[in-house]
C-alpha positions in Angstrom: 16.6 20.0 -26.3 14.4 20.5 -29.4 12.1 18.0 -31.1 14.7 17.5 -33.9 17.4 16.7 -31.4 15.1 14.4 -29.5 14.3 12.5 -32.7 18.1 12.0 -33.5 19.3 10.6 -30.2 21.7 7.7 -31.0 21.5 4.4 -29.3 18.0 5.1 -28.0 17.2 1.4 -27.7 20.2 0.7 -25.5 19.5 3.8 -23.3 15.9 2.6 -22.9 16.9 -0.9 -21.8 19.4 0.6 -19.2 16.7 3.0 -17.9 14.2 0.2 -17.7 16.7 -2.0 -15.8 17.2 0.8 -13.2 13.5 1.3 -12.8 12.8 -2.4 -12.4 15.5 -2.9 -9.9 14.3 -0.1 -7.7 10.6 -1.1 -8.0 11.4 -4.7 -7.3 13.4 -4.0 -4.1 10.6 -2.2 -2.5 8.8 -5.5 -2.1 11.1 -8.3 -3.0 12.4 -8.7 0.6 8.9 -9.1 2.1 8.7 -12.8 1.8 12.3 -13.3 3.0 11.8 -11.6 6.3 11.2 -14.8 8.4 14.4 -16.2 7.0 16.3 -13.0 7.7 14.9 -13.0 11.2 16.7 -16.2 12.1 20.0 -15.4 10.4 20.2 -11.9 11.9 18.9 -13.0 15.4 16.2 -10.3 15.3 12.7 -10.3 16.9 9.6 -10.1 14.7 9.3 -6.4 15.5 13.0 -5.6 14.8 13.1 -7.3 11.4 10.4 -4.9 10.0 13.1 -2.3 10.1 14.6 -4.0 7.0 11.6 -2.7 5.1 11.0 0.6 7.0 14.6 1.8 6.6 14.5 1.4 2.8 11.1 3.1 2.4 12.0 6.0 4.7 15.3 6.7 3.0 13.8 6.5 -0.5 11.0 8.9 0.5 13.4 11.5 1.9 15.9 11.4 -1.0 13.3 11.5 -3.8 12.5 15.2 -3.4 16.1 16.7 -4.1 16.7 14.6 -7.2 15.9 17.5 -9.5 18.4 19.8 -7.7 21.1 17.1 -7.8 20.5 16.4 -11.4 20.8 20.1 -12.3 23.9 20.6 -10.2 26.0 17.5 -11.1 24.4 16.5 -14.4 21.8 13.8 -15.0 24.2 11.3 -16.5 26.7 11.6 -13.6 24.0 11.3 -11.0 22.4 8.3 -12.7 25.6 6.4 -12.9 26.5 7.3 -9.3 23.1 6.1 -8.0 23.2 3.0 -10.0 26.7 2.2 -8.7 25.6 3.0 -5.1 22.4 1.0 -5.3 24.2 -2.1 -6.7 27.0 -1.8 -4.1 24.4 -1.4 -1.3 22.5 -4.5 -2.6 25.7 -6.5 -2.3 26.4 -5.2 1.2 22.8 -6.2 2.2 23.5 -9.7 0.9 26.6 -10.2 3.1 25.2 -8.4 6.2 25.7 -10.5 9.3 23.9 -8.4 12.0 20.6 -6.5 12.1 22.3 -3.0 12.5 24.4 -3.8 9.4 21.4 -4.8 7.4 19.4 -1.7 8.4 22.3 0.6 7.6 22.9 -1.0 4.2 19.1 -0.8 3.4 19.3 2.9 4.3 22.1 3.3 1.7 20.1 1.2 -0.8 17.1 3.4 -0.4 19.1 6.7 -0.6 20.7 5.7 -3.9 17.6 4.0 -5.3 15.3 7.0 -4.7 16.7 8.8 -7.8 16.6 5.9 -10.2 12.8 6.0 -11.1 12.6 9.9 -11.6 15.9 9.9 -13.5 14.9 7.1 -15.8 11.6 8.8 -16.5 13.2 12.1 -17.3 15.7 10.4 -19.5 12.9 8.5 -21.4 11.1 11.9 -22.0 14.2 13.5 -23.3 15.3 10.8 -25.9 11.9 10.2 -27.4 10.1 12.7 -29.6 6.7 14.1 -28.6 4.7 11.9 -30.9 6.3 8.8 -29.4 6.2 9.9 -25.8 3.0 7.8 -25.0 4.8 4.6 -26.1 7.9 5.6 -24.1 5.9 6.1 -21.0 4.1 2.8 -21.5 7.5 1.0 -21.7 8.8 2.9 -18.6 5.6 2.4 -16.7 5.7 -1.4 -17.1 8.8 -1.4 -14.9 7.2 0.8 -12.2 3.9 -1.1 -12.1 5.1 -4.6 -12.6 8.0 -4.4 -10.1 5.8 -4.3 -6.9 3.6 -7.0 -8.3 6.4 -9.4 -9.2 8.6 -8.6 -6.2 7.1 -11.0 -3.6 6.9 -13.8 -6.2 10.5 -13.4 -7.3 11.7 -13.0 -3.7 9.9 -16.3 -2.7 11.4 -18.1 -5.6 15.0 -17.0 -4.9 14.6 -17.7 -1.2 13.2 -21.1 -1.7 15.8 -22.2 -4.3 18.9 -20.6 -2.8 18.6 -18.4 0.3 17.4 -14.9 1.3 20.8 -13.3 0.4 20.1 -13.9 -3.3 17.2 -11.5 -3.0 19.9 -8.8 -3.0 22.6 -10.5 -5.0 20.3 -10.7 -8.0 20.8 -7.0 -8.6 24.6 -7.3 -9.3 24.6 -8.5 -12.9 21.8 -6.2 -14.0 23.3 -3.2 -12.1 26.7 -3.7 -13.8 25.2 -3.9 -17.3 23.0 -0.9 -16.7 26.0 1.1 -15.4 28.2 0.1 -18.4 25.4 1.0 -20.8 24.9 4.4 -19.3 28.6 5.3 -19.2 29.0 4.4 -22.9 25.7 5.4 -24.6 23.9 8.0 -22.4 24.3 11.6 -23.7 25.8 14.1 -21.2 23.3 16.7 -20.0 24.4 20.3 -19.1 25.1 21.3 -15.4 24.3 24.4 -13.5 27.4 25.6 -11.7 27.1 27.6 -8.5 23.8 26.2 -7.3 23.5 26.3 -3.5 21.6 23.6 -1.8 18.6 24.6 0.3 19.6 22.7 3.5 16.7 24.3 5.5 14.0 23.1 3.1 15.6 19.6 2.8 16.0 19.1 6.6 12.4 20.1 7.4 11.1 17.9 4.5 13.2 15.0 5.7 11.7 15.4 9.1 8.2 15.5 7.8 8.5 12.6 5.4 10.6 10.5 7.7 8.2 10.9 10.6 5.2 10.3 8.4 6.7 7.0 6.9 7.6 5.8 10.4 4.1 6.6 11.7 2.5 4.7 8.8 4.8 1.7 9.0 4.7 1.2 12.7 1.2 2.5 13.6 -0.6 -0.8 13.3 2.0 -2.6 15.5 2.0 0.2 18.1 -1.8 0.5 18.3 -1.7 3.9 16.6 -2.4 6.9 18.8 -2.5 5.0 22.0 1.3 4.9 21.6 3.5 7.8 22.5 5.9 6.9 19.7 3.1 7.3 17.1 1.9 10.6 18.6 5.4 12.0 18.6 5.9 10.9 15.0 2.5 12.4 13.9 3.4 15.8 15.5 6.8 15.8 13.9 5.3 14.9 10.5 2.8 17.7 10.7 5.4 20.2 11.8 7.9 19.2 9.2 5.5 19.3 6.3 4.0 22.6 7.4 7.5 24.2 7.8 8.5 22.9 4.4 5.4 24.3 2.6 5.9 27.7 4.3 9.6 27.6 3.3 8.9 26.5 -0.3 6.8 29.6 -1.1 8.8 32.1 0.9 12.4 31.1 0.4 14.5 32.8 -2.3 15.9 29.6 -3.9 14.2 26.4 -2.5 15.6 23.1 -3.9 12.1 22.3 -5.4 11.0 25.0 -7.8 7.5 26.3 -6.8 6.9 27.0 -10.4 6.2 23.4 -11.2 3.1 23.5 -9.0 1.8 26.4 -11.1 1.4 24.0 -14.0 -2.2 22.9 -13.9 -1.7 19.5 -15.5 1.2 18.6 -13.2 -0.6 19.6 -10.0 -3.7 17.6 -11.0 -1.5 14.7 -12.0 0.3 14.6 -8.7 -3.1 14.3 -6.9 -4.1 11.6 -9.4 -0.9 9.8 -8.8 -1.4 9.9 -5.0 -4.9 8.4 -5.5 -3.7 5.6 -7.8 -0.7 5.0 -5.5 -3.2 3.9 -2.7 -4.8 1.3 -5.0 -1.5 0.0 -6.5 0.0 -1.5 -3.4 -3.0 -1.7 -1.0 -5.0 -3.9 -3.3 -2.2 -6.4 -3.5 -1.6 -6.2 0.2 -5.3 -7.1 0.8 -5.7 -9.8 -1.9 -2.8 -12.0 -0.8 -4.1 -12.7 2.8 -7.7 -12.8 1.5 -7.0 -15.6 -0.9 -4.9 -17.5 1.7 -7.0 -17.0 4.9 -10.6 -17.0 3.5 -10.1 -18.7 0.1 -7.9 -21.4 1.7 -5.5 -21.2 -1.3 -1.9 -22.4 -0.9 0.7 -19.7 -1.2 1.7 -20.8 -4.8 -1.9 -20.9 -5.9 -2.7 -17.5 -4.4 0.3 -16.1 -6.4 -1.0 -17.6 -9.6 -4.5 -16.1 -9.1 -2.9 -12.6 -8.5 -0.5 -12.9 -11.5 -3.0 -12.0 -14.2 -3.1 -8.5 -12.7 0.2 -7.8 -14.1 -0.9 -9.2 -17.5 -3.8 -6.8 -17.5 -1.6 -3.8 -16.6 0.9 -4.6 -19.4 -1.9 -5.0 -21.9 -3.6 -1.8 -21.0 -0.2 0.1 -21.0 0.6 -1.1 -24.5 -2.9 -0.1 -25.8 -2.9 3.3 -24.0 0.8 3.9 -25.0 -0.2 3.8 -28.7 -3.4 5.8 -28.2 -2.1 8.5 -25.7 -0.6 10.7 -28.5 -3.6 10.3 -30.8 -6.7 10.9 -28.6 -7.4 12.9 -25.6 -5.4 11.2 -22.7 -8.2 12.2 -20.3 -10.6 9.8 -22.0 -8.1 7.0 -21.4 -7.8 8.0 -17.8 -11.6 8.0 -17.5 -11.7 4.5 -18.7 -9.0 3.5 -16.3 -10.5 5.1 -13.2 -13.9 3.7 -14.1 -12.4 0.1 -14.4 -10.7 0.6 -10.9 -13.9 1.8 -9.4 -16.0 -1.0 -11.0 -13.5 -3.7 -10.0 -13.2 -2.5 -6.4 -16.9 -2.3 -6.1 -17.4 -5.8 -7.5 -15.1 -7.1 -4.8 -17.5 -5.9 -2.1 -19.7 -8.9 -3.1 -17.0 -11.5 -2.7 -17.3 -14.4 -0.3 -15.0 -17.4 0.1 -17.3 -19.3 -2.3 -16.7 -16.9 -5.2 -15.5 -18.7 -8.3 -11.9 -18.6 -9.3 -12.7 -17.3 -12.8 -14.6 -14.4 -11.2 -11.6 -13.5 -9.1 -9.2 -13.7 -12.0 -11.4 -11.6 -14.2 -11.8 -8.9 -11.6 -8.1 -8.9 -11.0 -7.4 -8.5 -14.7 -9.8 -5.7 -15.0 -8.2 -3.9 -12.0 -4.8 -4.3 -13.6 -6.1 -2.9 -16.8 -7.5 0.1 -14.9 -4.1 0.9 -13.5 -2.5 0.6 -16.9 -5.1 2.9 -18.6 -4.5 5.5 -16.0 -0.7 5.4 -15.5 0.5 5.8 -19.1 -1.7 8.8 -20.2 -1.2 10.3 -16.8 2.6 10.5 -17.5 1.9 12.0 -20.9 -0.5 14.7 -19.7 1.6 15.5 -16.6 4.6 16.6 -18.8 2.6 17.9 -21.8 2.7 21.6 -20.8 5.8 21.5 -18.6 9.1 23.1 -19.7 11.9 20.6 -20.2 14.0 22.2 -17.5 11.5 21.1 -14.9 11.1 17.5 -16.0 13.4 16.0 -13.4 11.8 17.9 -10.6 8.4 16.9 -11.8 9.3 13.2 -12.1 10.7 13.2 -8.6 7.4 14.7 -7.3 5.4 12.1 -9.1 7.5 9.3 -7.6 7.2 11.0 -4.2 3.4 11.3 -4.4 3.1 7.7 -5.6 5.2 6.3 -2.7 3.4 8.4 -0.1 0.0 7.4 -1.5 1.1 3.7 -1.4 2.2 4.0 2.2 -0.9 5.7 3.3 -3.1 3.3 1.3 -1.5 0.2 2.9 -1.6 1.6 6.4 -5.2 2.8 6.3 -6.5 -0.5 4.8 -4.5 -2.6 7.3 -5.7 -0.5 10.2 -9.4 -0.6 9.0 -9.2 -4.4 8.4 -7.9 -5.1 12.0 -10.4 -2.7 13.6 -13.4 -3.8 11.6 -12.6 -7.5 12.3 -12.9 -6.8 16.0 -16.1 -4.6 15.5 -17.8 -7.2 13.4 -16.8 -10.0 15.7 -18.3 -8.2 18.7 -21.5 -7.4 16.8 -22.0 -11.0 15.6 -21.0 -12.6 18.9 -23.6 -10.4 20.8 -26.4 -12.2 18.8 -25.3 -15.7 19.5 -27.1 -17.1 22.5 -28.5 -20.5 23.5 -32.0 -19.1 22.8 -31.3 -18.2 19.2 -34.1 -19.7 17.0 -31.6 -20.6 14.2 -29.8 -22.9 16.6 -32.9 -24.3 18.1 -34.6 -25.2 14.8 -32.3 -28.1 14.2 -31.3 -30.3 17.2 -28.2 -31.7 15.4 -26.9 -28.2 14.7 -27.8 -27.1 18.3 -25.9 -30.1 19.8 -22.8 -29.2 17.7 -22.9 -25.5 18.2 -24.2 -25.2 21.7 -22.3 -22.2 23.1 -22.6 -23.6 26.6 -20.2 -26.4 25.7 -16.5 -26.0 25.0 -16.7 -27.8 21.6 -19.7 -25.7 20.4 -18.1 -22.5 21.7 -14.9 -23.1 19.7 -16.8 -23.9 16.5 -19.0 -20.9 16.9 -16.0 -18.6 17.5 -14.3 -20.0 14.3 -17.5 -19.3 12.3 -17.8 -15.8 13.8 -14.1 -15.1 13.0 -14.6 -16.1 9.4 -17.7 -14.0 8.9 -16.1 -11.0 10.7 -13.1 -11.3 8.3 -15.5 -11.4 5.3 -17.3 -8.2 6.5 -14.0 -6.4 7.2 -12.6 -7.2 3.7 -15.8 -6.0 2.2 -15.5 -2.7 4.1 -12.0 -2.3 2.9 -13.0 -2.9 -0.8 -15.8 -0.4 -0.3 -13.3 2.1 1.2 -11.0 1.7 -1.8 -14.0 2.3 -4.2 -15.0 5.5 -2.4 -11.4 6.9 -2.2 -11.0 6.3 -6.0 -14.2 8.1 -6.9 -12.9 11.7 -6.3 -10.1 11.0 -8.9 -12.7 11.4 -11.6 -13.1 15.0 -10.7 -9.4 15.7 -11.4 -10.0 14.9 -15.1 -12.0 18.1 -15.4 -9.1 20.1 -14.0 -6.6 18.8 -16.5 -6.1 20.4 -19.9 -5.0 18.7 -23.1 -2.6 20.6 -25.3 -3.9 20.5 -28.9 -0.4 21.2 -30.3 1.6 18.1 -29.7 4.3 18.5 -32.4 6.9 20.2 -30.2 7.9 20.6 -26.5 6.0 23.3 -24.5 9.1 25.4 -24.1 9.7 25.7 -27.9 6.1 26.2 -29.0 3.4 27.4 -26.5 0.6 24.9 -26.3 -2.8 25.8 -27.3 -5.1 24.7 -24.5 -8.7 23.8 -24.6 
């Protein structure tokens, strides 16, 4: 599709709205069910360990089915695949809402994840096709709002629906939006060409499914199973390593793998995949840390904690709108440098937080962090596709979604594991220094009487104080870990190249690279 055709796409606004609805539905459903789990547990007669399969099944299915999206779109046509996935996702959402047993719920969530996996990469590829090059930054800003805001608003919307109605409305809410998006796509989306005679690479898909499925299971269940002291986690780790190794070996040796190795030869895309992996770790892990921090250490009610975290989304949207306007005018790497710097600065400032930190300081830091995500995400989409042929866009979009999801899963698992471990380590270190002969206790008789570790009352109070201090230290360590893992992302900016010729797609006019 040439630049002239891109500029003349009819009904672009309606197609954009439908693509945004699909993106938002998929992004919301990754987190919207989290707060409803306790209510589902009672309705479905499940244990606390079993009910987590409601989340695990969706994430695992989505991760596995993201990779072959490019092949499916080429074989059956992007419009046909988009409509099928929207219809399947909406139907699976309704089935989740009417599920009566845990096996039914897990099965329907697997279906929901399988159909939902394609929605984000298909919507991104569609947006790239219907907007001309000079407006691609704004298009990616609009699309990115759905991807970034969905996980942030998911728990809040899920809690609201569960409290006002019941947990089943967490899934029923997809029905009207899904039907409207399907209708819009059927009527207004242009039909893309198909490639007849393509044969599916079952070997590559099976080993990738083994690797990604085992990796997701290991990350999701590792903390509950005490990581590598569990045979299950060891088995999943071995299968994950074996599957990923076999997939990589197959990818570069097979005649026709379902993911084209050529996309990894594009320097911008390869660097963007690594950048997306790094940003994915911050996107979800920071929210997963902030919510319990505000509630357990800040003593905020659930509603107040949600209000304190809400400005993060405002910062993200503001930065996306600004970067969307600037991404086609100035070097996108400069915007990404600003974004990564804001992420590093906000994470590092959180290492000085205590329960006494002022609310305005917390809100300001959260806004800055949201702006950092926005300033990275939009120009990253622009530069990832700037030098890539149009035929590879769907494959590349699927890979970006896959790297973001895997990065998010690894980020949440690592920060959760470090938090639990460091709380124990800090507690043991602090408790070892608390004795009846401690001068800090002996200096004030009143304090010594209340905190005497030889009495039951004093031991309980001391343990509570030590627990709180251990939590503070563990959270600081996690915030420092996030800072250090984001720092290497700056080096990727030196690998990326900005095309100086932005008037036409790369396949029509070779880009001049600096």
